[in-house]
N, C-alpha and C positions, 0 to 999 in steps of 0.2 A: 592357852585359851585366854583371849583378851576380852575384857569387859567393854561393851560398846554402849554408851549412854543413850544414843539415838534409838537403837533397837529396844533397849529396856523401856524407854519412855513410850515408844509406839505400842509395845505389847501390854504394858501396864494401863495405858489409856484405852486400848481396845477392850481389855478385860473389864475395866471400870465402867465403860459405856454399856457393855452387855449386862452387867450386874445392875446398873441403874435402870436400864430399860426393863429388865425382868421385874425389878421391884415396883416400878411404876405400873406395869401391866397387872401384877398381882394385886396391888392396892386398888386399882380401878375395878378389877373384876370382883373383888370382895365387897366393894361399896355399891356397885351399880348393876351387876349381873345376877339375876335371881332365876332359879330353875322354875319352870311352869308348875302350877298346882297339879297334883296327881288326881286325875279324873277317871282313869280306867276303872271299869266295873259294870255292874248291872243296875238299871234304874227302872222301877215299876211305875207305870203311868196308868192312872185311871182314865179309861178311854171313852167313856160315855159321851163326853162333850166334844170329842174330836170330829173333824169333818170326814165325810164320805166313807171310803173303805177302811179307814183307821178305827171305826167304831167297833169295839169289842168290850168284853168285860174288863180286861186289863191287857196292857202291852208291856213288853220288856224292851228297853233300849239298851243294847250292849255297846260299850265303847272301848276300843283299844286305842292306846296312846303311844306315840313316839315323839317325845318333846312337845312341840306345838302342833304337830300333825295328828289328826284323829281319823279313825275309821270306825264303823259300827253297823249295826243292823237293828231293825224294828222286828220284833217277834211277838207272836201270841204268848201270853203268860204260861200256857200249858204245853209249850213245845217239848218235843222229845230231845234226848241227849244227842241223837243223830243230827237233828236240825241245828242244835246249838253248836256242834262241832263244825258243821258245814258253814254256818254264819261266821265263825271265827276264821275259817280258811278263806272265804270269799265274802268280804263285807260289802254291803250294798250302799252304804253311805260313806261319804268322805267329807273332811272339813278341817278347820283349824281352830286353835285356841289362842285368843288374844287377851292376855291378862285373865280376867274371870269371865270373859265372853266367849261362848263357843258357837260355832256354826257348823251344821252338817247338812248335806243335801245328797239326793240320789233317788233311785227307784227302790221302793220297799219290796224287794224280790222274795222275801221270806214270808210275806203275808198273802195267803191264798185269795182273800177277798179282793186285794188290790191287783193281783195277777189276772183275775177274771175280767177286769175293766179293759176296754179297748179305746184308746191306747192306755197303757199302764201309766198312771200319774206319777209325777215326780214329787217328792216331799222335801220341804225345807224346814230346818229346825234352827231357831236362834234362841239361845238361853244364857242365863248367868248361873254361876256356881254359888251355892250357899253351903252351909254346914250339913253334909250328908244328903244333899239334894240338888237338883237342877230345876230352875224355874224359867219358863219362857213361852215362846209362841211356836206352834207347828202349823204348817200350811201345806195343803195339797195344791198342785199346779193350778187348777181352775176353780178352787173354792176359797171361801173366806178363812182367815187364820183363826186359830183357837188357842187360848191359854192352856198351859199344862204345868203340872208339878211332877217331877220324877224323883221318887225316894230311893236312895241307894239301898241295895240289899246284898246279902252275902251270896257268893257263888253257890251253885247247886251242890257241889261236892262238900262245901263247908256246912250247908244246911242239913245234910244227911248224917253228919257225925254227931 
């Protein structure tokens, strides 16, 4: 077996290039790429000041999160576990998270008062995350927007324990 200096130089250079590229990518990722804030959960909203069919004693905004993509539902605070399960399987709101800003929009299909309206209005939510709460504006399609604060609460199974 003969030692070939050209082959050794080529393979050593190739391996060195891959190691340098991996080191650069790792350093860049650790310095600049951050995971989105964890937003998933239930948020209780005092709904007296909300527009139209959203007026109730209290609403629950449930949010599921996959990275920056969000889905969720608006529910009456006294919903049954059957409705909660249905809302997780088929969310009525979709949106995105951009830093601490979240947007959700869709038809509030789990609110009976909104389903009685013809046509069923679309809802738009724009808010920012704070410690244990979301603050923002909620708007029904043809009505003025209203400010709201949603306070994070424990899931129902955690409250029962």
